[in-house]
C-alpha positions as CSV (number, residue, x, y, z in Angstrom):
1,M,90.4,83.4,97.3
2,A,92.4,83.9,100.6
3,T,92.0,87.1,102.6
4,T,95.2,86.7,104.5
5,I,98.6,84.9,104.2
6,E,98.3,81.5,105.9
7,L,101.3,80.9,107.8
8,D,103.4,78.2,106.4
9,P,104.4,75.4,109.5
10,V,108.0,76.4,110.5
11,S,110.6,75.4,113.0
12,E,110.4,75.9,116.5
13,P,112.9,77.6,118.9
14,E,114.6,74.3,120.4
15,Y,118.5,75.8,120.9
16,G,120.2,78.1,122.9
17,V,122.8,81.0,121.0
18,T,126.3,81.4,121.7
19,V,128.1,84.3,119.6
20,H,131.6,84.8,117.9
21,Q,132.0,88.4,117.4
22,D,134.0,90.1,115.0
23,L,135.5,87.3,113.1
24,G,137.8,88.5,110.2
25,V,137.0,87.1,106.7
26,E,139.6,87.9,104.4
27,V,138.6,88.3,101.0
28,R,140.6,87.8,97.4
29,D,142.5,91.1,97.8
30,G,143.5,90.7,101.3
31,T,140.6,92.9,103.1
32,R,139.3,91.8,106.3
33,L,135.3,91.8,106.6
34,S,134.3,92.1,110.3
35,T,131.6,89.5,110.7
36,D,129.5,87.9,113.7
37,V,128.7,84.4,113.8
38,Y,125.7,83.4,115.8
39,R,125.4,79.4,116.5
40,P,122.8,77.0,118.1
41,A,123.8,76.0,121.7
42,D,122.9,73.4,124.0
43,S,121.5,73.6,127.5
44,D,124.7,74.2,128.8
45,G,125.6,77.5,126.4
46,E,128.1,75.4,124.0
47,P,127.6,75.5,120.4
48,I,126.3,72.1,119.4
49,D,128.6,69.6,117.1
50,D,125.9,68.9,114.7
51,P,126.8,71.2,111.5
52,K,123.9,73.5,110.5
53,P,122.5,75.3,107.4
54,A,124.0,78.6,107.2
55,L,122.1,81.9,106.9
56,L,124.4,85.2,105.5
57,V,123.2,88.9,106.0
58,R,125.9,91.5,104.9
59,T,125.1,94.9,105.7
60,P,126.0,98.7,105.7
61,Y,124.3,99.3,109.1
62,D,126.0,98.2,111.3
63,K,126.0,94.3,112.3
64,R,125.6,95.1,116.1
65,D,122.7,96.6,115.7
66,R,120.3,95.5,118.1
67,T,117.4,94.4,115.2
68,R,119.5,92.6,113.2
69,M,121.0,91.0,116.2
70,E,117.7,89.6,117.8
71,D,115.8,89.5,114.2
72,H,118.6,87.7,112.0
73,G,120.9,86.2,114.4
74,R,119.3,85.1,118.0
75,W,116.1,84.5,116.1
76,Y,117.1,81.7,113.4
77,A,119.9,80.5,115.6
78,K,117.3,79.2,117.9
79,R,115.6,77.3,115.1
80,G,118.5,75.5,114.0
81,Y,120.5,77.8,111.6
82,V,123.6,79.2,112.0
83,V,123.7,83.0,111.4
84,A,126.4,85.2,109.8
85,I,126.0,88.8,109.9
86,Q,128.7,90.7,108.2
87,D,129.8,94.7,108.0
88,V,130.1,95.4,104.2
89,R,133.6,96.8,103.0
90,G,134.6,100.2,104.6
91,R,131.8,100.2,107.0
92,Y,131.8,99.9,110.8
93,A,134.1,97.3,111.8
94,S,135.1,96.0,108.5
95,E,138.4,97.0,106.7
96,G,138.7,99.0,103.3
97,E,136.8,101.7,101.4
98,F,133.1,102.0,101.0
99,Y,132.0,102.6,97.4
100,L,128.3,102.1,97.1
101,L,127.6,98.2,95.4
102,V,131.0,98.5,93.5
103,N,133.0,95.3,95.5
104,E,129.5,93.1,96.5
105,P,130.2,90.7,93.8
106,E,133.2,89.3,95.2
107,D,132.9,90.1,98.7
108,G,129.9,88.2,98.7
109,Y,130.9,85.1,97.0
110,D,134.3,84.8,99.0
111,T,132.0,84.9,102.2
112,V,129.4,82.5,101.2
113,E,132.5,80.2,100.5
114,W,134.1,80.9,103.9
115,L,130.9,80.2,105.8
116,A,130.4,77.1,103.8
117,D,133.9,75.7,104.5
118,R,133.3,76.3,108.4
119,P,133.1,72.7,110.7
120,Y,129.8,74.2,111.8
121,C,128.0,74.7,108.5
122,D,126.7,71.6,106.7
123,G,127.7,73.2,103.3
124,Q,124.6,75.2,102.3
125,V,124.4,78.8,102.7
126,G,121.2,80.6,102.4
127,T,121.2,84.9,102.1
128,M,118.5,87.1,102.9
129,G,118.1,90.8,103.8
130,T,116.2,93.7,102.7
131,S,117.3,96.8,100.4
132,Y,121.2,97.0,100.1
133,M,121.2,93.6,102.1
134,A,119.4,92.4,99.1
135,W,121.6,94.4,96.3
136,V,124.4,92.4,98.2
137,Q,122.6,88.8,97.5
138,S,122.0,89.1,93.8
139,A,125.4,90.9,93.2
140,L,127.2,87.4,94.7
141,A,124.9,85.5,92.9
142,T,126.0,86.8,89.4
143,L,129.4,84.9,90.3
144,D,127.3,81.6,91.0
145,P,129.2,80.8,94.3
146,P,129.2,76.9,94.7
147,S,128.0,76.8,98.2
148,L,124.9,79.2,97.7
149,S,121.7,76.9,98.1
150,A,118.9,79.7,98.7
151,M,118.1,83.4,98.8
152,F,115.1,85.6,100.1
153,V,115.4,88.8,98.1
154,N,113.6,91.1,99.9
155,Q,112.9,94.6,98.2
156,G,116.3,94.7,96.0
157,A,117.2,95.8,92.5
158,A,117.5,94.2,89.3
159,N,119.4,96.8,86.5
160,G,120.5,99.8,88.3
161,W,120.0,102.1,85.0
162,E,116.4,101.1,84.3
163,A,115.0,101.7,88.1
164,V,116.0,102.5,91.4
165,L,119.4,104.4,90.4
166,R,118.5,106.1,87.4
167,H,115.2,105.6,86.1
168,N,114.8,106.3,82.3
169,G,117.9,108.6,82.5
170,A,116.9,110.8,85.5
171,F,118.1,110.4,89.1
172,E,116.5,109.4,91.9
173,M,117.4,111.5,94.7
174,R,117.1,109.3,97.6
175,W,120.7,108.3,97.1
176,L,121.9,111.7,97.7
177,T,119.9,111.9,101.0
178,W,120.7,108.5,102.2
179,G,124.6,109.7,101.4
180,L,124.0,112.8,103.7
181,T,122.2,111.0,106.3
182,I,122.1,107.1,107.3
183,G,124.9,106.5,104.7
184,G,127.3,109.4,105.1
185,G,126.6,109.9,108.3
186,F,127.9,106.6,109.5
187,A,130.8,106.5,106.9
188,R,134.1,105.5,108.8
189,R,135.4,109.3,108.8
190,A,132.0,110.5,110.3
191,L,132.3,107.9,113.2
192,E,136.1,108.7,113.8
193,D,135.9,112.4,113.3
194,S,133.5,114.4,115.7
195,D,133.9,117.6,113.5
196,V,132.6,115.6,110.5
197,Q,129.8,114.0,112.4
198,R,129.1,117.3,114.0
199,A,129.0,119.1,110.1
200,L,126.5,116.2,109.2
201,A,124.4,116.4,112.3
202,D,123.7,120.0,111.5
203,V,122.8,119.5,107.9
204,D,118.9,119.7,107.2
205,T,118.9,117.9,103.6
206,R,115.6,119.7,102.6
207,R,117.9,123.1,102.3
208,V,120.2,120.7,100.2
209,L,117.3,119.9,97.9
210,E,116.1,123.4,98.0
211,N,119.3,124.8,96.6
212,E,119.7,122.1,94.0
213,P,121.9,121.4,91.6
214,V,124.3,119.9,94.4
215,L,127.8,121.0,93.1
216,A,131.2,119.0,93.6
217,G,132.6,120.4,96.6
218,Q,129.6,122.6,97.8
219,S,127.7,120.6,99.7
220,P,128.1,118.7,102.9
221,L,129.2,115.5,101.3
222,R,132.4,117.6,100.9
223,H,133.2,116.3,104.4
224,I,133.0,112.9,103.1
225,P,134.9,113.1,99.4
226,D,134.5,109.4,98.7
227,Y,130.9,109.4,99.1
228,E,130.8,112.7,97.2
229,T,132.4,110.6,94.5
230,W,130.1,108.0,94.2
231,V,126.8,110.0,94.7
232,R,128.0,112.5,91.9
233,E,129.3,109.6,89.4
234,L,125.8,107.6,90.0
235,M,124.4,111.4,89.3
236,T,125.8,112.1,86.3
237,T,127.7,109.1,84.6
238,P,126.0,108.5,80.9
239,G,123.9,105.5,80.3
240,D,126.1,104.0,77.9
241,D,129.0,103.9,80.3
242,E,130.5,100.6,81.8
243,L,129.4,101.4,85.1
244,W,125.7,100.6,84.3
245,D,127.0,96.9,83.4
246,S,128.9,96.2,86.2
247,R,127.7,93.1,88.3
248,G,127.1,95.3,91.4
249,L,124.3,97.3,89.7
250,N,123.2,95.1,87.0
251,F,122.1,91.4,87.8
252,T,119.7,91.0,85.2
253,K,122.8,91.4,82.5
254,Y,124.1,88.1,84.1
255,A,121.0,86.1,84.3
256,A,122.5,83.3,82.1
257,E,125.6,82.5,84.1
258,S,124.0,83.6,87.8
259,A,123.3,81.1,90.3
260,D,120.6,78.7,90.2
261,V,118.8,78.5,93.5
262,P,115.7,78.7,94.8
263,T,114.9,82.3,95.5
264,V,112.0,84.8,96.7
265,Y,111.9,88.2,95.6
266,A,109.4,89.9,98.0
267,G,108.3,93.9,97.6
268,G,105.7,96.1,98.3
269,W,103.5,98.1,95.8
270,Y,104.7,101.4,97.7
271,D,108.2,100.3,97.4
272,S,111.4,102.1,95.8
273,Y,112.0,98.8,94.3
274,T,108.6,97.4,93.2
275,K,109.4,97.2,89.4
276,A,113.0,96.0,90.4
277,T,111.4,93.1,92.3
278,S,109.1,92.3,89.6
279,D,111.8,92.5,86.9
280,S,114.1,90.1,88.7
281,F,111.4,87.4,89.1
282,R,110.3,87.5,85.3
283,T,113.9,87.5,84.2
284,F,115.6,84.9,86.7
285,S,112.3,82.5,86.8
286,E,112.7,82.4,83.1
287,A,116.0,81.5,82.8
288,K,116.7,79.2,85.6
289,G,115.1,75.8,86.6
290,S,114.9,76.1,90.3
291,D,111.8,77.3,92.3
292,H,111.1,81.2,92.4
293,Y,108.4,83.0,94.0
294,L,107.0,86.4,94.1
295,I,105.8,88.2,97.1
296,V,104.4,91.6,96.9
297,G,102.2,93.4,99.6
298,P,100.9,96.8,99.7
299,W,104.0,97.4,101.9
300,T,106.2,100.3,101.6
301,H,110.2,100.1,102.0
302,G,111.5,97.7,104.8
303,G,111.3,94.3,106.5
304,V,109.7,93.4,109.5
305,A,108.2,96.9,110.4
306,S,106.9,97.4,106.8
307,W,105.5,93.9,106.8
308,S,103.5,94.3,110.0
309,K,101.6,97.8,109.2
310,P,97.9,97.7,108.0
311,Y,98.6,100.6,106.1
312,S,101.2,102.5,103.7
313,G,101.2,106.4,104.1
314,E,97.5,107.7,104.2
315,A,96.0,104.4,102.7
316,W,94.4,101.9,105.2
317,F,94.1,98.1,104.1
318,G,93.5,96.7,107.3
319,E,94.7,93.5,108.9
320,P,95.2,91.6,106.1
321,A,97.9,93.2,104.9
322,V,100.0,92.2,108.2
323,T,102.3,89.7,107.1
324,A,104.9,87.5,109.6
325,Y,108.1,88.4,108.2
326,L,110.5,86.2,110.0
327,E,108.0,83.5,110.1
328,T,107.6,83.6,106.0
329,R,111.5,83.7,105.7
330,L,112.0,80.6,108.0
331,A,109.3,78.7,106.2
332,F,111.1,79.2,102.9
333,F,114.4,78.2,104.3
334,D,113.0,75.1,106.2
335,R,111.9,73.9,103.0
336,Y,115.0,74.2,100.9
337,L,117.7,74.0,103.4
338,K,116.2,71.4,105.8
339,G,113.9,69.6,103.2
340,E,110.6,70.2,105.8
341,E,107.2,69.6,104.4
342,C,106.1,73.2,104.3
343,W,106.0,76.1,102.1
344,D,103.2,75.1,100.1
345,R,102.4,78.0,97.8
346,D,102.0,79.1,94.2
347,P,104.8,81.1,92.7
348,V,103.1,84.5,92.7
349,T,101.5,85.9,96.1
350,Y,100.0,89.4,95.6
351,F,97.9,91.9,97.6
352,R,94.7,93.2,95.5
353,M,94.4,96.8,96.8
354,A,90.8,97.6,97.4
355,A,89.3,94.4,96.5
356,G,87.8,92.1,99.1
357,E,84.8,93.1,101.5
358,E,86.6,96.5,102.7
359,P,84.6,99.6,102.1
360,T,85.3,101.3,99.0
361,T,83.7,104.7,99.6
362,A,85.7,107.3,101.1
363,T,85.6,106.5,104.6
364,G,88.3,107.0,106.9
365,T,89.8,105.4,109.9
366,G,89.7,108.2,112.7
367,S,93.5,108.8,112.1
368,G,93.1,110.8,108.8
369,K,93.8,107.7,106.6
370,L,91.8,106.4,103.9
371,R,90.0,103.1,104.3
372,H,91.3,101.4,101.2
373,G,91.0,97.8,102.0
374,G,92.1,94.6,100.2
375,T,92.9,91.2,99.8
376,W,95.8,88.4,98.8
377,A,95.4,86.1,96.0
378,S,97.8,83.5,94.3
379,A,98.9,83.0,90.6
380,S,100.8,80.9,88.7
381,D,103.0,83.6,86.9
382,W,103.6,87.3,86.7
383,P,102.2,89.0,84.8
384,L,99.2,87.2,85.4
385,P,98.2,84.7,82.5
386,S,94.8,85.9,82.5
387,T,94.7,89.8,82.3
388,E,94.1,91.8,79.3
389,E,96.3,94.9,78.0
390,T,93.9,97.8,78.0
391,R,95.0,101.3,76.5
392,Y,93.1,104.3,78.1
393,Y,93.5,107.1,75.9
394,A,93.8,110.7,76.7
395,H,91.4,113.1,74.8
396,P,91.2,116.7,74.2
397,D,88.4,117.3,76.6
398,G,90.7,116.1,79.5
399,T,88.5,112.3,79.1
400,L,90.6,109.1,79.7
401,A,88.8,106.2,77.3
402,P,89.9,102.6,76.1
403,H,89.1,104.1,72.7
404,E,91.1,106.2,70.5
405,P,90.9,109.8,70.2
406,D,89.8,111.1,66.6
407,A,91.0,114.8,66.5
408,E,92.8,115.2,63.5
409,E,95.1,117.5,65.7
410,A,95.0,118.4,69.6
411,S,97.3,119.2,72.4
412,T,98.2,120.7,75.3
413,T,100.7,123.2,76.2
414,Y,102.1,124.1,79.6
415,E,105.4,126.0,80.7
416,F,107.6,123.9,82.8
417,D,109.8,126.1,85.3
418,P,112.3,123.8,86.8
419,A,112.7,126.5,89.6
420,D,109.2,125.6,90.4
421,P,108.9,121.8,90.3
422,V,105.7,119.7,91.2
423,P,106.0,118.5,94.7
424,T,106.6,114.7,95.4
425,L,103.6,113.3,97.5
426,G,104.2,110.0,98.8
427,G,104.6,107.0,96.2
428,N,107.3,104.5,95.8
429,C,109.7,106.4,98.2
430,S,112.7,105.6,100.4
431,S,115.6,107.3,102.2
432,Y,114.4,110.5,101.2
433,Y,115.4,111.4,105.3
434,T,117.1,114.1,107.1
435,F,118.0,114.0,110.8
436,E,115.4,115.8,113.0
437,Q,117.5,119.0,114.2
438,R,118.0,119.3,117.7
439,E,119.6,121.2,120.2
440,E,121.7,118.9,121.7
441,T,125.1,118.5,120.7
442,I,126.8,115.6,119.0
443,E,128.2,114.7,122.2
444,E,124.9,114.8,124.3
445,L,123.0,113.1,121.3
446,P,125.0,111.0,118.6
447,L,124.0,110.8,115.1
448,A,122.8,107.3,115.9
449,D,120.4,108.2,118.5
450,R,118.8,111.2,116.2
451,P,115.6,110.6,114.8
452,T,115.4,110.6,110.9
453,L,112.5,112.5,109.2
454,S,110.5,111.7,105.8
455,I,110.9,114.6,103.3
456,T,108.6,113.2,101.0
457,G,106.1,111.0,103.1
458,R,106.1,107.2,101.2
459,G,102.9,105.3,100.3
460,G,99.7,106.4,99.2
461,F,98.6,109.7,99.6
462,D,96.1,112.1,99.0
463,Q,97.7,114.2,96.1
464,R,97.1,117.6,97.6
465,T,99.9,119.7,99.4
466,R,99.2,120.7,102.8
467,E,101.5,122.3,105.4
468,G,105.1,120.4,105.4
469,T,104.9,119.1,102.1
470,F,108.3,119.9,100.5
471,G,108.2,122.3,97.9
472,A,104.8,123.6,98.5
473,D,104.0,127.1,99.3
474,P,100.2,128.3,100.7
475,P,97.8,128.4,99.6
476,Y,98.0,124.7,99.3
477,G,95.5,122.4,97.5
478,P,95.3,119.9,94.9
479,L,98.3,119.0,92.8
480,E,95.9,119.3,89.5
481,E,95.3,122.9,89.8
482,R,98.5,123.6,88.7
483,D,99.1,124.8,85.4
484,D,102.0,122.4,84.3
485,V,99.9,119.4,85.7
486,L,97.6,117.6,82.7
487,V,94.8,115.6,84.0
488,F,93.0,112.8,82.2
489,R,90.4,111.2,83.9
490,T,87.5,108.4,83.2
491,P,83.7,109.0,83.6
492,P,82.9,107.6,87.1
493,L,82.8,104.0,86.4
494,D,80.1,102.0,86.0
495,E,81.4,98.8,87.6
496,P,84.6,98.0,89.1
497,V,87.8,98.0,86.9
498,E,90.4,95.8,88.6
499,I,94.3,95.8,87.3
500,A,97.2,93.9,88.4
501,G,100.6,93.8,86.5
502,P,102.8,96.1,84.8
503,I,101.8,99.7,83.9
504,R,102.7,101.5,80.6
505,V,102.6,104.9,79.4
506,R,103.5,106.5,76.3
507,V,103.1,110.4,75.9
508,Y,103.6,112.3,72.6
509,G,104.9,115.3,73.7
510,S,107.3,118.0,72.0
511,T,109.3,120.9,73.7
512,D,111.2,124.0,72.9
513,A,114.0,123.0,74.8
514,P,117.1,120.7,74.1
515,D,116.3,118.6,76.7
516,T,113.2,118.1,79.3
517,D,111.1,115.5,81.2
518,F,107.9,114.0,81.1
519,T,106.2,112.3,83.8
520,A,103.1,110.2,84.5
521,K,101.3,109.4,87.6
522,L,98.2,106.6,87.9
523,I,95.8,107.7,90.5
524,D,92.6,106.1,91.9
525,E,90.1,108.9,92.3
526,Y,87.4,108.9,95.0
527,P,84.6,110.9,94.9
528,S,83.6,113.4,97.2
529,S,82.3,112.1,100.6
530,P,81.3,112.9,104.4
531,D,84.6,112.0,105.4
532,F,86.8,113.5,102.4
533,P,84.6,116.4,101.0
534,G,87.2,117.0,98.4
535,G,87.4,113.4,97.2
536,F,90.5,111.5,97.4
537,A,93.3,111.3,94.7
538,L,95.1,108.3,95.9
539,N,98.6,108.0,93.9
540,L,99.1,104.2,92.8
541,C,102.2,104.3,90.6
542,D,104.3,107.2,88.7
543,S,106.9,107.2,86.1
544,V,109.6,109.9,84.6
545,C,111.2,110.0,81.2
546,R,114.6,111.9,80.4
547,A,114.1,113.2,76.6
548,R,117.6,113.0,75.9
549,Y,117.4,108.9,77.0
550,R,113.8,108.3,75.3
551,G,113.0,104.8,73.7
552,Y,114.9,103.3,76.9
553,R,118.2,104.3,75.1
554,R,121.1,104.4,77.1
555,E,123.2,106.5,74.5
556,P,122.1,110.1,75.0
557,D,120.5,111.6,71.9
558,P,119.4,115.2,71.8
559,V,115.7,116.2,71.0
560,E,114.7,118.3,68.2
561,P,112.9,121.6,69.5
562,G,109.4,121.5,68.1
563,E,109.3,117.9,67.4
564,V,107.0,115.3,68.3
565,Y,108.6,112.4,70.3
566,A,107.2,109.3,71.9
567,F,108.1,109.4,75.2
568,D,107.6,105.2,76.9
569,M,107.2,105.0,80.7
570,E,106.8,102.2,83.0
571,P,105.1,103.2,86.3
572,Y,106.0,100.5,88.7
573,P,103.4,97.7,88.5
574,T,100.7,97.8,90.9
575,A,97.7,95.6,91.7
576,N,94.3,97.8,92.5
577,R,90.5,97.7,91.9
578,F,89.1,100.9,91.2
579,A,85.3,100.7,92.8
580,A,82.3,101.7,90.8
581,G,81.7,105.3,90.9
582,H,85.6,105.8,91.1
583,R,87.8,107.5,88.2
584,I,90.8,106.2,86.6
585,R,92.8,109.2,86.4
586,L,96.1,109.6,84.5
587,D,98.5,113.0,85.4
588,V,101.3,113.9,83.3
589,S,103.9,116.6,83.9
590,S,107.4,117.3,83.7
591,S,108.7,116.8,87.1
592,N,108.3,115.1,90.5
593,Y,110.6,116.6,92.7
594,P,112.4,115.3,95.2
595,R,111.6,111.9,93.9
596,Y,113.5,112.5,90.5
597,D,115.9,115.4,90.1
598,V,114.9,118.0,88.3
599,N,115.8,118.7,84.6
600,H,117.0,122.5,83.9
601,N,115.8,121.9,80.1
602,T,119.5,122.7,79.0
603,G,121.0,119.4,77.8
604,E,123.3,119.4,80.9
605,S,120.9,118.4,83.6
606,P,122.1,117.1,86.2
607,G,124.8,119.2,87.3
608,G,124.5,122.5,85.6
609,R,123.8,126.0,87.0
610,E,121.9,127.2,84.1
611,R,118.0,126.6,84.0
612,R,115.7,127.4,81.4
613,V,111.6,127.3,81.6
614,A,110.3,124.8,78.8
615,T,107.5,125.4,76.5
616,N,106.1,121.8,76.7
617,T,103.4,120.2,75.0
618,V,101.4,116.9,75.2
619,H,99.7,115.8,72.2
620,H,96.4,113.5,72.3
621,D,95.1,113.2,68.5
622,A,94.7,110.5,66.0
623,E,98.1,110.6,64.9
624,H,99.7,111.2,68.3
625,P,97.5,109.2,70.9
626,T,98.9,109.5,74.1
627,H,97.8,106.9,76.5
628,V,98.1,104.6,79.2
629,E,98.0,100.7,78.9
630,L,96.5,98.8,82.0
631,P,96.6,95.2,82.8
632,I,92.8,94.4,83.3
633,R,92.3,91.5,85.8
634,P,88.8,89.5,84.9
635,L,86.0,90.0,87.5
636,S,83.9,87.1,86.4
637,G,84.1,84.1,88.8
638,E,84.7,85.8,92.1
């Protein structure tokens, strides 16, 4: 059993680098996309004549950013690759209007073929990138460019309706905060108009979130109306609209006709794309004949910075979590674009949180972080063939147990007030940003130099509010003490329980409102200890279900007040060992804000001003056995 990822042999730097800046790639509608090309050079600084495989990065974050120049362009060019870094349509130096994700399939296809046709490219084009730079890879792959040869998709999407844009009907609010900060803050209008940039710099997105709902023309997005348009469309468009079947938003729909090339889908257990990463690997590895790989660490969102940290939020995993991102990508491309003898690994490599030799008692690291630990493992497939799906049922006394309740009638009722939602504390969050409020003017300190602050935190957090928790007021304390949070927990475990794979929750619920939400959160509950006298409730994953979209439907269907329905949810997959003495805990509520937008319980959320308090009921009896389904991994043979 590997405790760390062993580095594959990779190409050594042997070239200089020459850069050709702002080449105009003309795509099919005549728009020119600005592209920098990094080429291997000889000792005299002249580009070599020998054609090389090419790597393409398409970004909305400025191709001239120093990190992208060094980590994407120069680093791989020194090792024998042509590297093209392109500003996507409507961003920075590229022509056209930016509309989130819509034009990326065609623009990406045309750029791949343009690059393959250069005399310095050997006809092979690989793609790479994280987040939006992962979206654009999968988008262009749906059109099957002839020259596309390999992809390294780090933390990208699969089906935007099912997760990452909307989630069982709820809107992930990070797209609003992204639009107000690192998205809209660097929109062309903001870059060209100091008044617009000044208006956005003065915005604290926490105030915007506090004053939800965000109405058209009444938020800072009004200064960049094209961005306001796409944010509101993603927020409010019903699930049965054709938008959600477009090639830029829904890749798994086009699996049969997408490119069949070797692909890595990489992600983190605390990333905002964890479910999508897993879904993409499952869908495309089954649909295609090429080699496909899944890599999942204990990381939050990001590339080099994320992979190089031994912690996520307040959870410390130790040095095994630190992994060489650039070298891992290089080994993959060396294998599939150069035919090198490297990349000898199983299809699945994943981090088993809390497994291995790290302490499992609630000890700290001296920095307030929980020493959770972990180790790496590999497998032939995902979900793991060896896991056994086991249901843990909610019982009337608050117990969570692997046997069904026998009560004829049992339920718990609470009031869900949308004006006082349950605060988000870490988890699978990204882009919940605000620009740091500064006294300097835009002229003295441009947006590009202003730090961003996380509103929610991301990664593993003790589920208790504290000073600085968005949406929380003193006295601070555990979320479980709220009247609108229902807690079901096992007794202290006699022996460890390890899970690895997809998580499923079914809440049998009813409401007196025409619409509402139910949420679920899986927690590893540590007992009290000297370092953490109150214990430590470590969040693992969560989900939400909007009542009118229950049952994974896309056509909204209002609920009948008082009728009991099954609300199915899929908290993002995870891999974690619950140590002996710990408890497995399931929290059920109706909000998790600002991770998801708040349901106003009127049937019009999001977007309406009206709110009403809903009386929601969770049923946990023999006929309505609310439960969480866990993929239990056998511990024998370790």
